[in-house]
ROPA-265173 format. One line per field, with one value per residue: residue in three letters; residue number from 1; x, y, z of N, C-alpha, C in turn. Coordinates in Angstrom, 1 decimal. Layout:
BEGIN
code = (ala:...)
pos = (NUM:...)
n_east = (X:...)
n_north = (Y:...)
n_up = (Z:...)
ca_east = (X:...)
ca_north = (Y:...)
ca_up = (Z:...)
c_east = (X:...)
c_north = (Y:...)
c_up = (Z:...)
END
This chain:
BEGIN
code = (met:asn:leu:asp:ser:leu:glu:glu:glu:pro:thr:ala:asp:ser:lys:ala:phe:tyr:thr:lys:arg:leu:arg:gln:val:glu:glu:glu:his:ala:arg:lys:glu:ala:his:asp:ser:his:leu:ala:lys:glu:tyr:ala:gln:lys:met:phe:asp:trp:gly:lys:val:val:leu:ser:gln:asn:his:ala:met:arg:lys:phe:met:glu:ser:val:ala:val:gln:ile:gly:met:pro:ala:ala:leu:val:pro:pro:leu:pro:pro:his:pro:gly:phe:cys:val:ser:thr:ser:gln:asn:gln:ser:pro:glu:lys:cys:cys:tyr:thr:trp:leu:cys:cys:ser:arg:gly:ser:val:gly)
pos = (1:2:3:4:5:6:7:8:9:10:11:12:13:14:15:16:17:18:19:20:21:22:23:24:25:26:27:28:29:30:31:32:33:34:35:36:37:38:39:40:41:42:43:44:45:46:47:48:49:50:51:52:53:54:55:56:57:58:59:60:61:62:63:64:65:66:67:68:69:70:71:72:73:74:75:76:77:78:79:80:81:82:83:84:85:86:87:88:89:90:91:92:93:94:95:96:97:98:99:100:101:102:103:104:105:106:107:108:109:110:111:112:113:114)
n_east = (-16.6:-16.5:-17.7:-17.7:-15.4:-13.4:-13.7:-12.0:-11.6:-10.1:-6.7:-4.5:-2.1:-2.7:-4.3:-2.5:-0.7:-2.4:-3.0:-0.4:0.2:-1.8:-1.0:1.4:0.5:-0.9:1.3:2.8:1.0:0.9:3.6:3.7:1.8:3.1:5.4:4.2:3.1:5.4:6.5:4.5:4.7:7.3:7.0:5.1:6.7:8.6:7.0:6.2:8.7:9.3:7.2:8.0:10.3:9.2:7.6:9.5:10.9:8.9:8.6:11.1:11.1:9.0:10.2:12.3:10.9:9.7:11.9:13.0:10.9:10.9:13.4:12.9:11.3:8.7:6.0:6.4:4.1:2.5:3.2:2.1:0.4:1.9:0.8:-1.0:0.8:0.7:-0.9:-1.5:-3.4:-5.4:-7.0:-9.2:-11.0:-11.9:-12.9:-11.6:-12.3:-11.5:-12.8:-13.1:-10.6:-7.9:-6.1:-4.5:-2.4:-3.7:-6.4:-6.1:-5.2:-7.5:-8.9:-10.5:-10.0:-10.2)
n_north = (27.4:23.9:21.6:18.9:18.4:18.7:16.6:14.0:10.8:8.4:7.5:4.8:5.3:7.1:5.5:3.6:5.2:6.1:3.6:2.8:4.9:4.4:1.9:2.7:4.4:2.5:0.9:2.7:3.1:0.6:0.3:2.4:1.4:-0.9:0.2:1.7:-0.5:-1.8:0.2:0.2:-2.4:-2.2:-0.2:-1.6:-3.7:-2.3:-1.2:-3.6:-4.5:-2.5:-2.9:-5.4:-4.6:-2.9:-4.7:-6.4:-4.6:-4.0:-6.5:-6.9:-4.8:-5.6:-8.0:-6.8:-5.3:-7.3:-8.7:-6.7:-6.4:-9.0:-8.8:-6.9:-8.2:-8.6:-10.4:-11.6:-11.8:-9.8:-7.6:-4.9:-5.1:-4.0:-1.2:-1.5:-1.1:1.4:0.7:0.6:2.3:0.7:0.9:0.4:2.1:5.3:7.0:7.5:7.3:8.1:6.3:4.0:3.0:0.9:0.8:-0.8:-3.7:-5.9:-5.4:-5.4:-8.0:-9.4:-9.1:-6.9:-4.7:-1.6)
n_up = (-49.3:-49.3:-47.0:-47.3:-48.7:-46.8:-45.2:-45.7:-47.1:-45.0:-45.5:-46.3:-45.2:-43.2:-41.6:-40.8:-39.3:-37.2:-36.0:-35.3:-33.4:-31.5:-30.6:-29.4:-27.4:-25.8:-25.0:-23.6:-21.5:-20.3:-19.5:-17.6:-15.7:-14.9:-13.7:-11.6:-10.2:-9.4:-7.7:-5.7:-4.7:-3.7:-1.7:0.0:0.9:2.3:4.3:5.6:6.5:8.3:10.1:11.2:12.5:14.5:15.9:16.9:18.5:20.4:21.5:22.7:24.5:26.2:27.3:28.6:30.5:32.0:33.0:34.7:36.5:37.7:38.9:40.9:42.5:41.7:40.3:36.9:35.4:36.2:34.9:33.0:29.8:26.8:25.0:21.9:18.9:16.4:13.4:9.9:7.4:5.2:2.3:-0.5:-1.5:-2.7:-0.8:2.0:5.1:8.6:10.4:9.0:8.7:9.6:12.5:14.1:14.4:15.3:14.6:11.8:11.4:11.8:9.6:9.2:7.5:6.0)
ca_east = (-15.8:-17.4:-17.3:-17.4:-14.0:-12.5:-13.8:-11.5:-11.5:-8.8:-5.8:-3.8:-1.0:-3.2:-4.8:-1.3:-0.2:-3.3:-2.8:0.9:0.0:-2.7:-0.2:2.4:-0.2:-1.1:2.5:3.1:0.1:1.3:4.8:3.3:1.2:4.2:6.2:3.4:3.0:6.7:6.6:3.6:5.3:8.4:6.4:4.5:7.8:9.2:6.1:6.3:9.9:9.1:6.3:8.8:11.2:8.4:7.2:10.8:11.2:7.9:8.9:12.3:10.7:8.3:11.1:13.0:10.0:9.5:13.1:13.0:9.8:11.4:14.5:12.4:10.4:7.3:5.8:6.4:2.7:1.8:3.7:1.0:0.8:2.2:-0.3:-0.8:1.5:-0.1:-0.8:-1.6:-4.7:-5.4:-8.4:-9.2:-12.0:-11.5:-13.4:-11.0:-12.6:-10.8:-13.5:-13.0:-9.2:-7.4:-5.0:-3.7:-2.1:-4.8:-7.5:-5.7:-5.1:-8.8:-9.5:-11.5:-9.3:-10.8)
ca_north = (26.2:22.8:20.8:17.5:18.3:18.6:15.2:13.1:9.4:8.0:6.8:3.7:5.9:7.7:4.4:3.0:6.2:6.0:2.3:2.9:5.8:3.7:0.9:3.4:4.8:1.3:0.4:3.7:2.9:-0.7:0.6:3.2:0.5:-1.8:1.0:1.9:-1.7:-2.0:1.2:-0.2:-3.5:-1.8:0.4:-2.6:-4.4:-1.4:-1.2:-4.9:-4.6:-1.6:-3.6:-6.4:-3.9:-2.4:-5.9:-6.8:-3.6:-4.2:-7.8:-6.6:-3.9:-6.5:-8.9:-6.0:-4.9:-8.5:-8.9:-5.7:-6.8:-10.1:-8.3:-6.1:-9.1:-8.6:-11.5:-11.1:-11.8:-8.5:-6.5:-4.6:-5.3:-2.8:-0.8:-1.9:-0.1:1.8:0.0:1.5:2.3:0.1:1.0:0.5:3.1:6.7:7.7:7.0:8.0:7.5:5.2:2.8:2.6:0.0:1.4:-1.7:-5.0:-6.8:-5.1:-5.9:-9.5:-10.0:-8.9:-5.8:-3.6:-0.6)
ca_up = (-49.1:-49.1:-45.9:-47.8:-49.2:-45.7:-44.6:-46.7:-46.7:-44.4:-46.4:-45.7:-44.4:-41.9:-40.7:-40.2:-38.4:-36.0:-35.4:-34.6:-32.3:-30.5:-30.0:-28.6:-26.2:-25.0:-24.5:-22.5:-20.4:-19.7:-18.8:-16.4:-14.8:-14.4:-12.8:-10.4:-9.5:-8.8:-6.6:-4.7:-4.1:-2.9:-0.5:0.8:1.5:3.3:5.5:6.2:7.2:9.4:11.1:11.8:13.5:15.6:16.7:17.6:19.6:21.4:22.2:23.5:25.6:27.1:28.0:29.6:31.6:32.8:33.8:35.8:37.4:38.4:39.8:42.1:43.3:41.2:39.3:35.5:34.9:36.6:34.0:32.1:28.4:26.0:24.1:20.5:18.1:15.3:12.1:8.8:6.8:3.8:1.7:-1.9:-1.9:-2.8:0.4:3.1:6.4:9.7:11.1:8.1:8.6:10.6:13.1:14.9:13.7:15.7:13.7:10.4:11.3:11.9:8.3:9.1:6.9:5.2)
c_east = (-16.8:-16.9:-17.0:-16.0:-13.0:-12.6:-13.3:-11.5:-10.1:-8.0:-5.2:-2.7:-1.5:-3.8:-3.6:-0.7:-1.1:-3.1:-1.5:0.8:-0.8:-1.8:0.9:1.7:-0.5:0.1:3.0:2.3:0.6:2.6:4.6:2.7:2.2:5.1:5.5:3.2:4.3:6.9:5.7:4.1:6.5:8.0:5.9:5.6:8.5:8.3:6.1:7.5:9.9:8.2:7.1:9.7:10.4:8.0:8.4:11.1:10.2:8.2:10.1:11.9:9.9:9.2:11.9:12.2:9.8:10.7:13.3:12.0:10.3:12.5:14.0:11.5:9.0:7.1:5.7:5.0:2.0:2.3:2.5:1.4:1.1:1.0:0.0:-0.1:0.6:0.2:-0.8:-3.0:-4.6:-6.8:-8.3:-10.2:-11.3:-11.9:-12.8:-11.3:-11.9:-11.5:-13.4:-11.6:-8.9:-6.1:-4.2:-3.5:-3.2:-6.0:-7.3:-5.7:-6.5:-9.6:-10.5:-10.9:-10.2:-12.1)
c_north = (25.1:21.9:19.4:17.4:18.2:17.3:14.2:11.7:9.1:7.2:5.6:4.2:6.4:6.6:3.8:3.9:6.1:4.7:2.3:3.7:5.1:2.7:1.6:3.9:3.7:0.8:1.4:3.4:1.6:-0.5:1.4:2.3:-0.4:-1.0:1.3:0.7:-2.0:-1.0:0.7:-1.4:-3.1:-1.1:-0.6:-3.4:-3.6:-1.3:-2.5:-5.0:-3.6:-2.2:-4.7:-5.8:-3.5:-3.6:-6.4:-5.9:-3.8:-5.5:-7.6:-5.8:-4.7:-7.4:-8.0:-5.6:-6.1:-8.8:-7.9:-6.0:-8.0:-9.7:-7.6:-7.0:-9.1:-9.7:-10.9:-11.0:-10.5:-7.3:-6.2:-4.8:-4.0:-2.5:-1.2:-0.8:0.3:1.0:1.0:1.3:1.7:0.2:1.1:1.5:4.4:7.5:7.1:7.8:7.3:6.3:3.9:2.3:1.7:0.6:0.5:-3.0:-6.0:-6.7:-5.7:-7.4:-10.1:-9.8:-7.8:-4.6:-2.9:-0.8)
c_up = (-48.7:-48.0:-46.3:-48.2:-48.0:-45.0:-45.7:-46.2:-46.2:-45.4:-45.6:-44.8:-43.1:-41.0:-40.0:-39.1:-37.1:-35.3:-34.7:-33.3:-31.2:-29.8:-29.0:-27.3:-25.2:-24.3:-23.4:-21.3:-19.6:-18.9:-17.5:-15.3:-14.1:-13.4:-11.5:-9.6:-8.7:-7.6:-5.4:-4.0:-3.2:-1.6:0.5:1.6:2.6:4.6:6.2:7.1:8.4:10.5:11.8:12.9:14.7:16.5:17.5:18.8:20.7:22.2:23.2:24.7:26.7:27.9:29.0:30.8:32.6:33.6:34.9:36.9:38.3:39.4:41.0:42.9:42.9:40.3:37.9:34.9:35.2:35.8:33.0:30.7:27.8:25.2:22.7:19.7:16.9:14.1:11.0:8.2:5.4:3.4:0.2:-2.4:-1.9:-1.5:1.6:4.4:7.5:10.3:10.3:8.1:9.8:11.2:14.0:14.1:14.1:14.8:12.3:10.3:11.3:10.5:8.2:8.5:5.9:4.5)
END
């Protein structure tokens, strides 16, 4: 059997087939990227909304503690601050080590994320 006979010259039909298949693969990849992007945006919005709820609860707790302090005759300024609530880790690197992650909103707001 001659190997040269197996290596046929590509025909116009085979070129069209491969071009069509390549386009389909590229379109599938673009759809997957769009879907992943949508999921990431949805997740980010949920985390943002969660953060707003936590901040609101912390603020309400602080106001409650201050009002109780005033009622018992203690100056509101002496109410100890609430501990910072946990944030989230944002990193674009594959190597996410705990010391590189941001665990408080204060840290994240300073731009020292991941």
